C-alpha positions in Angstrom: 2.9 -3.5 -11.3 2.8 -6.0 -8.4 6.4 -7.0 -9.1 7.5 -3.4 -8.8 5.7 -3.0 -5.5 7.3 -6.1 -4.1 10.8 -5.0 -5.3 10.3 -1.5 -3.8 9.3 -2.7 -0.4 11.8 -5.6 -0.1 9.1 -8.0 1.2 9.7 -11.5 0.0 13.2 -10.6 -1.1 16.2 -12.7 -0.2 17.2 -10.1 2.4 13.7 -10.0 4.0 13.5 -13.8 4.1 16.9 -14.0 5.7 15.9 -11.4 8.3 12.9 -13.5 9.2 15.1 -16.6 9.5 17.6 -14.8 11.7 14.9 -13.2 14.0 13.2 -16.6 14.3 16.5 -18.3 15.2 17.3 -15.6 17.8 13.8 -15.9 19.3 14.0 -19.7 19.5 17.5 -19.5 21.1 16.0 -17.2 23.8 13.0 -19.4 24.6 10.4 -17.7 22.4 8.6 -19.9 19.9 6.1 -17.2 18.8 5.3 -16.2 15.2 7.9 -13.8 13.7 7.0 -11.0 11.2 9.4 -8.4 9.8 9.1 -5.0 8.2 9.8 -4.3 4.6 13.5 -3.6 5.0 13.6 0.1 4.2 16.9 1.3 5.6 15.9 4.9 6.5 19.0 7.1 6.1 20.8 4.2 4.4 18.3 2.8 1.9 20.7 0.2 0.6 21.3 -1.2 4.0 18.9 -4.0 4.9 17.5 -3.0 8.2 14.4 -4.7 9.5 12.1 -4.4 12.5 10.7 -7.7 13.5 8.0 -8.6 16.0 8.0 -11.9 17.9 4.6 -12.8 19.3 4.8 -13.3 23.1 1.1 -13.2 23.9 -2.4 -12.7 22.4 -1.6 -9.0 21.5 2.0 -8.5 22.7 5.3 -8.8 21.0 9.0 -8.3 21.5 10.4 -6.0 18.9 13.8 -6.8 17.4 16.1 -4.8 15.2 17.6 -7.1 12.6 20.3 -5.7 10.3 23.3 -6.8 8.3 26.7 -5.2 8.3 30.2 -6.5 7.8 28.7 -9.5 6.0 26.9 -10.7 9.2 23.4 -10.4 10.5 22.9 -8.9 14.0 19.9 -8.9 16.2 19.1 -6.4 19.0 16.0 -6.3 21.3 14.5 -2.9 20.8 11.4 -3.2 23.1 9.6 -5.9 25.0 5.9 -6.4 25.6 4.7 -4.0 22.9 1.8 -4.0 20.5 2.3 -6.2 17.5 2.4 -3.4 14.9 5.3 -3.1 12.5 6.3 0.2 10.9 5.0 0.8 7.4 
């Protein structure tokens, strides 16, 4: 049952791990060495599209929120919001 839960949420999958790597590289390249955590990769309207929301810790209780998605065979990162609570969508 645990395997099904992991597969359904995409946590720990190759795509999820790659999203964390891409978000971490982006954060480091922009001067932020904070901890990076990413959502489960549910693509909303396009469930087969690996879209992730990632938080990069910037303070004790604040994060920058990144959108990390893959299209055209490449990963892309966009800053969604800065200085927000470190809570990822379910």
